[in-house]
C-alpha positions in Angstrom: 88.1 105.7 119.2 86.8 108.2 116.6 87.0 107.2 113.0 86.8 109.4 109.9 87.1 108.7 106.3 89.7 110.7 104.4 88.5 112.2 101.1 90.7 111.7 98.1 93.1 114.7 97.7 94.6 116.3 94.6 97.5 114.5 93.0 100.8 116.1 93.9 103.6 115.1 91.6 104.6 113.3 88.4 108.1 111.9 88.5 108.5 111.3 84.8 107.0 113.0 81.8 105.4 109.8 80.7 104.4 108.7 84.3 101.4 110.8 85.0 99.5 114.1 84.6 99.5 115.6 88.1 99.3 119.4 88.0 100.0 120.4 91.6 103.7 119.9 91.4 106.3 117.9 89.6 109.3 115.8 90.6 111.8 114.5 88.1 114.5 111.9 88.8 118.0 113.1 88.0 120.5 110.2 88.0 123.7 111.7 89.1 125.9 108.6 89.6 125.9 105.0 88.6 128.3 102.1 88.9 131.6 102.5 87.1 131.0 99.7 84.6 127.2 99.3 84.1 125.9 96.4 82.1 124.8 97.4 78.5 121.1 96.5 78.0 118.2 97.1 75.7 114.5 97.2 76.5 112.8 97.1 73.1 109.5 99.0 72.8 106.8 96.5 73.4 104.5 95.5 70.5 100.8 96.3 71.0 98.3 94.1 69.2 95.2 96.0 68.0 95.8 98.9 70.3 96.1 102.3 68.6 96.9 104.4 71.7 98.5 102.3 74.5 97.5 103.5 77.9 101.0 102.9 79.3 104.4 102.7 77.7 105.5 99.5 79.5 109.0 99.4 77.9 109.7 103.0 79.0 108.7 102.2 82.6 110.9 99.1 82.7 113.8 100.9 81.0 113.7 103.7 83.6 113.3 101.2 86.5 116.5 99.4 85.5 118.3 102.6 84.6 117.8 104.2 88.1 119.1 101.1 89.7 122.5 102.4 88.4 123.5 98.9 87.3 122.6 99.1 83.6 123.5 101.3 80.7 120.3 101.5 78.6 120.2 101.6 74.8 117.9 104.3 73.5 115.1 103.0 71.3 116.1 105.3 68.4 119.5 103.7 68.4 118.3 100.1 68.1 118.9 98.3 64.8 115.7 96.3 65.1 112.5 96.3 67.3 111.6 92.6 67.8 108.5 91.7 69.9 108.8 87.9 69.4 111.7 85.5 70.0 112.0 84.5 66.4 112.7 88.1 65.5 115.7 88.5 67.8 118.9 88.6 65.8 121.8 88.4 68.2 124.3 89.7 65.7 122.5 93.1 65.6 122.8 93.5 69.4 126.4 92.2 69.5 127.3 95.0 67.0 126.0 97.5 69.5 127.7 95.9 72.5 124.4 95.1 74.2 124.7 92.2 76.7 121.0 91.6 77.4 117.8 92.3 75.5 114.2 92.4 76.9 111.3 92.2 74.4 107.6 92.1 74.9 104.2 92.4 73.4 100.7 93.2 74.7 97.4 91.6 73.7 94.0 93.1 74.6 90.8 91.1 75.3 88.0 93.4 76.2 89.1 95.5 79.2 92.0 93.1 80.1 95.6 93.1 78.9 98.0 90.2 78.6 101.7 91.2 78.6 104.2 88.7 77.3 108.0 89.3 77.9 111.3 87.5 77.4 114.9 88.3 78.4 117.9 87.2 76.3 121.6 86.8 76.8 123.1 88.2 73.6 126.6 86.7 73.9 125.4 83.3 74.9 122.5 83.5 72.5 120.1 82.1 75.0 116.7 83.0 76.5 117.1 83.6 80.2 113.4 83.9 81.1 110.0 84.4 79.7 106.7 85.2 81.4 103.2 86.7 81.2 101.3 89.2 83.3 97.6 89.8 83.0 95.2 92.4 84.3 93.0 95.5 83.6 94.5 98.7 82.2 94.8 100.1 85.7 97.4 97.4 86.5 99.6 97.9 83.5 102.1 100.1 85.4 102.1 97.5 88.2 102.8 94.8 85.6 105.7 96.8 84.2 107.3 97.1 87.7 106.8 93.4 88.3 108.6 92.7 85.0 111.4 95.0 86.2 111.6 93.1 89.4 111.9 89.7 87.7 114.6 91.0 85.2 116.6 92.7 88.0 116.6 89.6 90.1 117.6 87.4 87.2 120.6 89.6 86.3 121.7 90.6 89.8 120.6 87.9 92.1 118.8 90.4 94.3 115.1 90.8 94.6 113.8 93.9 92.8 112.0 96.6 94.7 110.5 98.5 91.8 106.9 97.5 92.5 106.9 99.2 95.9 105.6 102.6 97.2 106.9 105.7 98.8 105.4 107.9 101.6 106.5 111.5 102.0 105.2 114.8 103.4 104.8 117.9 101.2 104.8 121.2 102.9 103.7 124.4 101.0 103.5 128.0 101.9 105.6 127.4 105.1 105.3 130.1 107.8 102.4 131.8 106.0 98.6 131.9 106.8 98.2 129.5 103.8 100.5 126.8 105.2 99.4 123.3 104.1 100.8 119.8 104.6 100.0 116.7 102.6 100.9 113.1 103.3 101.5 111.6 99.8 101.9 108.1 98.5 103.4 107.2 95.1 105.0 104.4 93.2 108.7 103.9 93.9 109.3 105.8 90.6 107.0 108.6 91.7 104.1 107.8 89.4 100.4 107.7 90.4 100.8 110.0 93.4 97.8 110.4 95.7 97.1 112.4 98.9 96.3 110.3 102.0 95.8 113.3 104.3 95.7 117.1 103.8 96.0 119.4 106.8 96.8 122.9 107.8 98.8 121.5 110.7 102.1 119.5 110.5 102.2 115.8 109.6 105.3 113.9 110.8 106.9 110.5 111.0 104.9 108.4 108.6 105.6 104.6 108.7 104.3 101.6 106.9 102.5 98.5 108.3 104.5 95.4 107.4 101.8 94.3 104.9 101.8 97.7 103.2 98.0 98.1 103.6 98.0 100.8 106.3 100.3 103.6 107.6 100.8 105.3 110.9 101.8 108.9 111.4 101.7 112.0 113.7 99.2 114.7 113.0 98.7 118.1 114.8 95.2 118.6 113.4 93.7 118.8 116.9 96.2 121.4 117.9 98.6 119.0 119.6 100.5 115.9 118.4 98.4 112.7 118.1 99.2 109.3 116.4 96.8 107.9 113.8 96.7 104.7 111.9 95.1 104.8 108.4 94.0 102.1 105.9 95.2 103.0 102.4 92.5 101.3 100.4 89.5 102.9 102.2 91.0 106.0 103.8 89.5 104.9 107.1 91.7 106.1 110.0 91.8 106.0 113.8 93.5 108.1 116.4 95.4 105.6 118.6 97.1 108.0 121.1 96.1 111.4 122.4 98.1 111.6 125.7 99.1 114.8 127.3 102.5 116.0 126.1 104.4 114.5 123.2 103.0 111.7 121.1 105.6 111.0 118.4 107.8 108.9 116.2 105.5 105.9 115.7 107.0 102.7 114.2 105.0 99.5 113.5 106.5 96.2 114.6 107.4 93.6 112.0 104.3 91.6 112.8 102.1 94.7 112.7 100.7 94.1 116.2 102.5 96.8 118.2 103.5 100.4 117.7 106.7 101.8 119.2 106.4 105.5 120.0 107.6 108.4 122.1 105.5 109.7 124.9 106.3 112.3 127.5 103.6 111.4 130.1 106.4 111.0 132.7 107.8 114.4 132.0 110.7 113.3 129.9 110.3 111.7 126.4 110.6 107.9 126.7 110.0 104.9 124.4 106.7 103.0 124.8 105.0 100.1 123.1 101.2 100.1 122.3 99.5 96.7 121.6 97.0 97.4 118.9 94.7 94.5 119.9 94.5 95.1 123.6 95.5 98.8 123.6 97.9 97.9 126.5 100.7 100.4 126.9 104.2 99.3 128.0 107.0 101.7 128.9 110.4 100.5 127.5 112.9 103.2 128.6 113.0 105.2 131.9 115.6 107.9 131.9 115.9 111.5 132.7 117.4 112.1 129.2 115.5 112.4 125.9 114.9 109.0 124.3 113.3 109.2 120.9 113.1 107.9 117.3 112.5 104.2 117.9 112.9 101.7 115.1 112.5 98.0 115.2 115.2 95.4 114.7 114.6 93.0 111.8 113.5 90.2 114.2 111.1 92.3 116.2 112.9 91.5 119.4 114.4 94.9 120.0 114.5 98.6 119.1 117.2 101.0 118.1 116.6 104.6 119.3 118.3 108.0 119.7 119.2 109.2 123.2 121.3 112.0 124.7 121.8 110.0 127.9 125.5 110.1 127.2 125.5 113.9 126.8 125.2 113.9 123.0 122.7 112.3 120.6 123.8 108.7 120.0 122.1 105.5 118.9 121.3 102.7 121.4 119.6 99.3 121.2 117.2 97.9 123.7 116.4 94.2 124.0 112.6 94.1 124.7 112.6 90.8 126.7 115.3 91.8 129.2 115.3 95.6 128.9 119.1 95.6 128.4 120.3 98.7 126.7 123.5 98.9 124.6 125.1 101.9 123.0 125.9 101.4 119.3 127.5 104.5 118.0 130.7 106.2 119.4 132.2 108.0 116.3 131.2 111.6 116.1 129.1 113.9 118.4 125.8 113.4 116.7 124.2 110.1 115.4 120.4 109.8 115.1 117.3 108.4 113.3 118.6 104.8 112.9 117.0 102.2 110.6 118.1 98.6 110.6 118.6 96.6 107.4 116.9 93.3 107.0 120.3 91.5 107.3 120.2 92.4 111.0 123.8 93.5 110.8 123.9 96.9 109.1 122.2 100.2 110.2 121.7 103.5 108.4 121.4 106.7 110.3 122.1 110.5 110.3 125.7 111.2 111.2 127.3 114.6 111.7 130.8 115.0 110.3 132.7 118.3 110.4 129.5 120.1 111.2 127.5 118.6 108.3 124.7 116.0 108.6 125.1 113.1 106.2 123.5 109.6 105.8 125.9 106.9 107.0 125.9 103.1 107.3 127.5 101.1 110.0 128.3 97.4 110.3 127.3 96.5 113.9 129.6 93.5 113.9 132.8 95.3 112.9 131.9 98.8 113.9 132.9 100.1 110.5 131.2 103.4 109.6 130.9 104.7 106.0 129.3 108.0 105.0 127.1 107.5 102.0 126.0 111.0 101.0 127.7 114.1 99.7 124.8 116.4 100.3 124.2 118.4 103.5 121.4 118.7 106.1 120.5 115.1 105.3 117.8 113.5 107.4 115.1 110.8 107.7 116.7 107.8 105.9 114.5 104.9 104.9 115.7 101.7 103.4 114.2 99.9 100.3 112.9 96.4 101.3 115.6 94.6 99.4 118.2 96.6 101.3 119.8 98.0 98.2 118.9 101.7 98.4 118.3 104.4 100.9 115.9 107.3 100.4 116.4 110.4 102.5 115.4 114.1 102.8 117.9 116.8 102.0 117.9 120.5 101.0 118.7 122.1 97.6 118.7 125.8 97.0 116.8 126.4 100.3 114.0 123.8 99.6 113.5 120.3 100.8 113.9 117.5 98.3 114.3 113.7 98.3 117.4 111.9 97.2 118.4 108.2 96.9 121.8 106.6 97.4 122.7 102.9 97.1 124.0 101.1 100.2 127.5 101.0 98.8 127.3 104.7 97.9 128.0 104.1 94.2 124.6 105.0 92.8 122.8 108.3 93.4 119.8 110.1 92.2 117.8 113.2 93.2 114.1 114.0 93.1 113.9 117.8 92.9 110.4 119.3 93.1 109.0 122.3 91.3 107.2 123.6 94.4 106.9 123.0 98.1 109.3 121.2 100.5 109.3 117.4 100.3 110.4 115.6 103.5 109.9 112.6 105.8 110.2 109.8 103.2 109.4 106.2 104.0 109.9 103.2 101.7 107.2 100.6 101.7 107.7 96.8 102.4 107.4 94.4 99.5 103.8 94.5 98.2 102.5 91.0 97.5 
């Protein structure tokens, strides 16, 4: 197979004012809804020893991570009665007066080119320290360390593993339907910071998906004039075309063990689901039907696929067991259900559901059959679930342009990611990055 190295592209976005300096475009998170009774919390500005101009504002990063979870009401730094950076300087009475339930403090020490970040979390009303820890690394890892602290704090206070130290994939389309049309496959932190271009093309890029270890991605590119599937290493930019069959090559999805790619091929005339073994390059046909079978996605255990098919006359979601080939229809409510993604619990599934002529993101409990619509926007598509199963990112439209939006699994927390330019689409949330 041909290999080519992808040259670094221009940065595309900066999600927060303090998060980056990209000039091509800008995204800003707008939190539109949180839980009804968020927990009052304070993240005190971290102290910096012998550093005149800190390269990152760690407290701001942590504060925003926790705020966009929708679970916490954050105290502004200018409203704090004191700014402790060590445990002995934490006066619980000051925080009780302000009604703050939890306080996170920290300080940063520098030794040469390395930084050591100390942090501690306190329960104000019990007057106890809940946790304390240290992160260490070069300046380039300060933002990672901030997200790691957010994850630790979130898990301590909610019991759920945090997903702040993860990544997002998405496609940016600019100058659509003009001679200057361009597409970029972008990757950024889960808060939109540190964006980078993985691929730039004058032809469409579709259906990006992560490898389970987060080190590579798979996607469809039309750069040769027809759809082909590529796999690309993130660290090196090295990439390889893995399919170039006649007809459709689409909707790739890597298996939980990273050894197979589910995809849609139309070699037999009609689109069907196939599996490609990445080691042997052996191809296996999974579905055989005169209808359109498309949009495969793996079950959490890797033993099956969910996919969209119109074999019943309308687009609905089906599940196939790979060992036996047995196919089961999963959705019956509504005349359009598509683009399913399973949660790690193996029980719930998010997908695009049309209700009263409008496309929304919905979740269904496969054991009870209960279906709940999560979004209030319209023309919603391409849902992708955070690795901790707490949030869903999806593409929607606002004022005629594509944007990304996020909703919690229970529908109580929402935020939007409007862009200053271009259409943003096809989001994919990374797995946990170890």
